[in-house]
C-alpha positions as CSV (number, residue, x, y, z in Angstrom):
1,M,-41.2,53.3,49.5
2,D,-43.1,51.3,46.9
3,Q,-41.3,47.6,47.0
4,T,-41.7,45.6,43.8
5,P,-42.1,42.1,44.5
6,T,-39.3,39.8,43.1
7,Q,-40.0,37.2,40.4
8,Q,-39.9,34.6,43.0
9,Q,-42.0,36.0,45.3
10,A,-44.4,37.1,42.6
11,G,-44.5,32.8,42.3
12,I,-43.0,33.7,38.8
13,T,-40.7,31.3,37.8
14,R,-38.2,31.1,34.6
15,P,-38.5,27.9,32.9
16,E,-35.1,25.8,32.9
17,A,-33.1,25.6,29.7
18,P,-33.7,22.0,28.3
19,E,-30.4,20.0,27.7
20,A,-29.1,19.8,24.7
21,P,-29.4,16.5,22.8
22,A,-25.5,14.9,22.2
23,E,-26.2,14.8,18.3
24,T,-28.5,17.3,16.9
25,R,-30.0,17.1,13.5
26,R,-27.9,19.6,12.1
27,D,-24.3,17.5,13.5
28,F,-26.3,14.6,11.4
29,L,-26.3,16.6,8.4
30,K,-23.2,17.9,8.7
31,L,-21.7,14.2,9.1
32,T,-23.5,13.0,6.0
33,T,-22.9,15.8,3.8
34,G,-18.7,15.1,4.9
35,A,-19.3,11.7,4.1
36,F,-21.0,12.5,0.6
37,A,-18.1,14.7,0.0
38,A,-15.2,12.1,0.9
39,V,-16.7,10.0,-1.3
40,G,-17.1,12.1,-4.2
41,V,-13.8,12.9,-4.1
42,G,-12.5,9.4,-4.5
43,V,-15.0,8.6,-7.4
44,V,-13.3,11.4,-9.0
45,A,-9.7,10.8,-7.9
46,W,-9.2,7.2,-8.5
47,P,-9.4,7.2,-12.5
48,F,-6.4,9.7,-12.1
49,I,-4.7,7.7,-9.7
50,H,-5.5,4.2,-11.7
51,S,-3.9,6.0,-14.4
52,M,-0.5,6.0,-13.0
53,N,-0.4,2.2,-12.9
54,P,2.0,0.8,-15.3
55,A,-0.1,-0.7,-18.4
56,R,-0.5,-4.9,-18.7
57,D,1.7,-4.8,-21.8
58,T,4.5,-3.0,-19.4
59,L,3.9,-5.5,-16.8
60,A,4.1,-8.6,-18.8
61,M,7.7,-7.4,-20.1
62,A,9.0,-6.8,-16.4
63,T,10.2,-10.6,-16.1
64,I,10.8,-13.5,-18.3
65,E,11.2,-17.2,-17.9
66,I,14.1,-18.6,-20.0
67,D,14.1,-22.6,-20.2
68,L,18.0,-23.5,-20.1
69,S,17.7,-27.1,-20.7
70,P,18.2,-26.7,-24.7
71,I,21.5,-24.9,-24.2
72,A,24.4,-27.0,-24.7
73,E,27.7,-26.5,-22.9
74,G,29.7,-23.7,-24.7
75,Q,26.4,-22.4,-26.0
76,A,24.5,-19.1,-25.6
77,V,21.0,-17.6,-26.3
78,T,19.8,-14.0,-26.4
79,A,16.2,-13.1,-24.7
80,M,15.0,-9.6,-24.7
81,L,13.9,-7.7,-21.7
82,R,12.3,-4.3,-21.3
83,G,14.0,-3.7,-25.1
84,K,17.4,-4.9,-23.9
85,P,18.9,-8.2,-24.8
86,I,20.0,-10.3,-22.0
87,F,22.9,-12.9,-22.7
88,V,22.9,-16.4,-21.1
89,R,25.9,-18.4,-21.5
90,H,26.1,-22.4,-20.9
91,R,30.1,-21.8,-19.7
92,T,32.6,-24.6,-20.4
93,A,35.0,-25.7,-18.0
94,A,37.7,-23.9,-19.7
95,E,35.8,-20.9,-19.9
96,I,35.0,-21.1,-16.1
97,Q,38.8,-21.7,-15.4
98,A,40.2,-18.9,-17.5
99,A,37.7,-16.3,-15.8
100,R,38.8,-17.7,-12.2
101,A,42.3,-17.7,-13.5
102,T,42.7,-13.7,-14.3
103,P,44.1,-11.6,-11.7
104,M,41.9,-8.9,-10.5
105,S,44.8,-6.8,-11.1
106,E,44.4,-6.8,-14.9
107,L,40.8,-5.8,-14.8
108,K,39.6,-2.3,-15.2
109,D,36.7,-2.9,-13.5
110,P,37.8,-5.6,-10.9
111,A,35.3,-8.2,-10.1
112,P,35.6,-12.1,-9.1
113,D,33.6,-14.5,-11.4
114,Q,32.2,-16.1,-8.2
115,G,30.3,-12.7,-7.6
116,R,29.2,-12.4,-11.3
117,V,27.5,-15.8,-11.5
118,Q,24.9,-18.2,-8.9
119,R,26.0,-21.4,-10.5
120,D,29.3,-21.9,-12.2
121,A,28.4,-22.8,-15.5
122,W,25.5,-20.2,-16.2
123,L,26.3,-16.7,-17.1
124,V,23.4,-14.0,-17.2
125,L,24.5,-10.8,-18.7
126,V,22.7,-7.6,-20.0
127,G,24.2,-7.6,-23.1
128,V,24.7,-4.0,-24.1
129,C,28.2,-2.2,-23.9
130,T,29.0,0.0,-21.1
131,H,30.8,2.2,-23.2
132,L,27.9,3.6,-25.9
133,G,25.0,1.0,-25.6
134,C,26.0,-1.0,-28.5
135,V,25.1,-4.9,-28.9
136,P,28.6,-6.8,-28.3
137,L,29.2,-10.0,-30.6
138,G,30.0,-12.9,-29.0
139,Q,26.5,-15.0,-28.9
140,R,27.2,-17.2,-31.7
141,A,29.7,-19.3,-32.5
142,M,31.2,-17.6,-35.5
143,D,31.2,-14.4,-33.7
144,N,34.4,-12.8,-32.7
145,R,34.7,-13.2,-29.1
146,G,37.7,-10.7,-28.8
147,D,40.8,-11.2,-27.4
148,Y,39.5,-12.7,-24.1
149,G,37.0,-15.4,-25.7
150,G,34.0,-13.5,-24.4
151,W,32.3,-10.6,-26.2
152,F,33.8,-8.3,-28.6
153,C,32.0,-5.1,-29.5
154,P,33.1,-3.8,-33.1
155,C,31.9,-0.2,-32.8
156,H,34.8,0.7,-30.7
157,G,36.9,-2.2,-29.6
158,S,35.9,-3.0,-26.6
159,H,36.9,-6.8,-25.3
160,Y,35.0,-8.6,-22.7
161,D,35.9,-11.8,-20.8
162,T,34.1,-15.1,-20.3
163,S,32.3,-13.8,-17.4
164,G,31.5,-10.3,-18.8
165,R,34.2,-8.4,-17.3
166,V,35.7,-5.6,-19.3
167,R,39.6,-6.0,-20.5
168,K,40.4,-4.1,-23.2
169,G,39.1,-1.1,-25.1
170,P,37.0,2.3,-24.1
171,A,34.3,0.5,-22.2
172,P,34.7,1.7,-18.9
173,T,32.5,-1.1,-16.6
174,N,31.6,-4.6,-16.6
175,L,28.4,-5.9,-18.7
176,P,26.0,-5.9,-16.1
177,V,24.4,-9.1,-14.6
178,P,20.4,-8.7,-14.1
179,T,18.6,-9.6,-11.3
180,Y,17.8,-13.4,-12.1
181,T,16.7,-16.6,-9.7
182,F,16.8,-20.1,-10.3
183,I,13.1,-20.7,-10.6
184,S,14.0,-24.8,-11.2
185,P,17.5,-26.4,-11.7
186,T,16.7,-25.6,-15.6
187,Q,14.5,-22.7,-15.9
188,I,15.1,-18.8,-14.9
189,R,13.4,-16.0,-14.0
190,V,14.9,-12.4,-15.3
191,G,13.9,-9.1,-14.0
């Protein structure tokens, strides 16, 4: 029987496979291509995302500051915020007393006066009737202030008291109190 020598007996050795390096050129190219693709998506998407930010004129209208020092006791001013009138009234002691003396049972939308003001003398309201969105009278001394000395909406006959609470008429709720803060003793920021 003829015996063929094995490769090892014949002195033939197989070369061992070299160990693969941890990062090959192909891995580097994949990583680089992925990074460029991510940057490209960001460059294309940024204008779209940025277009969703509010415009500068909208941001400028987001808050207003009102100087209270020229407003005499018993006087009211109107400012505009986002297209809505903001009523600021420097209430007299009699107006504050009338608002505090009102029993909650007489109110359509019960709310204590103390919960509607930050400082007793200053009342800040959104001047839009809660019935159909009219602007009530009562900001000027010559205006009809209604049966309760606050505001009167002549369109449908809603009457508000000296705290902006609805007392009579079709309006379902009180005049809203906007978000505001005193930034000094004589200045407020609304919005």
